[in-house]
N, C-alpha and C positions, 0 to 999 in steps of 0.2 A: 578369657582365661588367662592369667599371669605365667609368663615363661622367665627363666634367668634372663632372657635378653630384651623384654618387652611384653607387649600384650596382645594375644589373638582377639580380632574383634568379634570374631563368631566361632563356635565350633559344633559340629553337629555329627553324632555318631549313630550308625546303624549296625547292623549285624555284620555287615560285609566291608563298609566303608567309614572313613574318617574325612570329613570335609571341614578344610580350614578356610574361612574366610577372612579378607581385609578390604576394608571399604575405603575408598577415598572419593573426597567431594573435590570437583573441578580439577582433578587429576586424572591420569591415565590408568587404565586397568594394568597394564604393564608395570607402572609403578608400584602398584599394589602387590604383584607377584613378586616384584623385585625385593620388596620389604619382606615377604614371607621367607624368600631364600636368604637374604642377608642376614635376618635375626634368627635363622633357623628354627621356625616355629614347630616345623615336623618333627624335630629331634626327639622330644618327649615321647613320641609314638613309633621310634624306629624298631621296637622290639614286639609291636602290636602285628598281629598277623594279618590284620584288615589293611585294605587298598587305602592310601592317603591321596586325597585330590585337594589340590590349592587352587584356592578361586579368588582371582583379582575383580573387584567390582568399582565401577566408575560411575559417580552421580553427577550430574550436571544441575549446579543450584539455580542457574538462571532459567534453564527450561524446565527445571522440577521434574527430570526424568532419570532414568537409569539409562546412562549414555553407552555404556560398553562393560563387558566381563570377558575373563580368559581364564581357562582351565589347564593347571599343569599337574604333572604327577611325579 
């Protein structure tokens, strides 16, 4: 989803929640969360009644695994 400051990698909406995902390859999950905050990806949903969860996900390309994830609200 495109925003005025960038592009959200993945957005999932349910009745009670909005999940915003940022994926990083060979970078930390913390860096992914930092990008969500710095680019204000949650701003378009500020008036929404649902709870917003921001999820940073890190993939390791050498091991070919999901390395880490962090959640912030």
